[in-house]
N, C-alpha and C positions, 0 to 999 in steps of 0.2 A: 240755120242756127247751129247745126251740128258741126259745121266747119269752124265757126267762131269758138265753139267749145274746144275743139281739137287744137286750134291755134293757141288758145289760152292755156291749155294743158302743156303744149310744147313750150310756150313761153315760160310757164311756171317751172317746168322741168329745167329749162336752161338757167333760169334765175336761181333755182335751188342748187344746181351744179356750180354756178359762179359763186354763190354764197358760201358753199362748202369749201371751194378752192380758196376764197378770200379768208375764210375762217382758219383754214390750215396755214395759210401764209401768215396771218396774224399770230397764231400760236407759235410758229417758227420764229417770228420776229421777237416775240416775248422771250423766248429762250435765248436768242442772240442778245437782247437787251440785258437779261440777267447776267449773261457771261461778261458782257462789256462792263456792267456795273461792278461785278466781282473783281474784274481786272483793274478797274479804276481804284477800288478800295485797296487792292494789293499794292498797286503802284504808290498810293499815298502812304501806306504803311512802310514800304521800302524807302521812300523818300525821308520819312521821319527817322527811321533806323539809320539811314546813311548820315543824316545830319548829326545824330547823337554819336555815331562812330567817328565822325570827323572831329567833334568836340573832344571825345575821349582820346583820339589820336594826338590832338594838340597837347592835351594834358600829359600823355605818355612821353611826347617829345620833350616837354619841359622836365619831366622826371628823369629821363635819360640824360639830358644835359646836366642836371644837378648831380646825378650819380657819377657821370664822367668827370665833373669838376672835383668831386670828393675823391675819386680814385686818383686823379692827377695829383691832388694835394697829398694823398697818402703815399704815392710813389715818390714824390719829391722830398718828403720829410726825411727819409734816411740819407739822402744825398746832402741835404742841408746840414744834418747832424755830422756827417762825415767831413764836410767842408769846415765846419766849426772846429771839430776835433783836430783836423789837419792844421788849421790856423793856430790853435793853441799849442800844438806840438812844435810847429815852426817857431812861434814866438818864444817858447821855452828854450829851444835849442839855440836860437840867436841870442837870447838873454844869457844863457849859460856860457856861450862862446865869448860874448862881450865881457862877462864877469871874469873869465879865465884870462882873456887878453889884458884887461885893465889890471888884474891882479899881477900878471907877469911883468907889466911895465911899471908897477909900483903904485898904482892908485888903489887905495883901499877905502 
């Protein structure tokens, strides 16, 4: 009977050691699970932020295009005014020359 008790104590000791080792492994796995869960949440947040950033980037591109078009229009405006002024000056000079020529040849 004494041997059976010793065998049982040895088996119990082995079982307790294995249990403690398994419990330690489980606790370590819990920590790993928490880290993976936190990482998953962070990735989801980054994905959402990236999506919003892409949308904002699209809006910014549209705004930049609009501003560029307005700047182009503003840059072209003085040139158009100068062209118009030049056209008026040339028309005036040609008209004056024709008036002088026709006056010289006797057309009044």
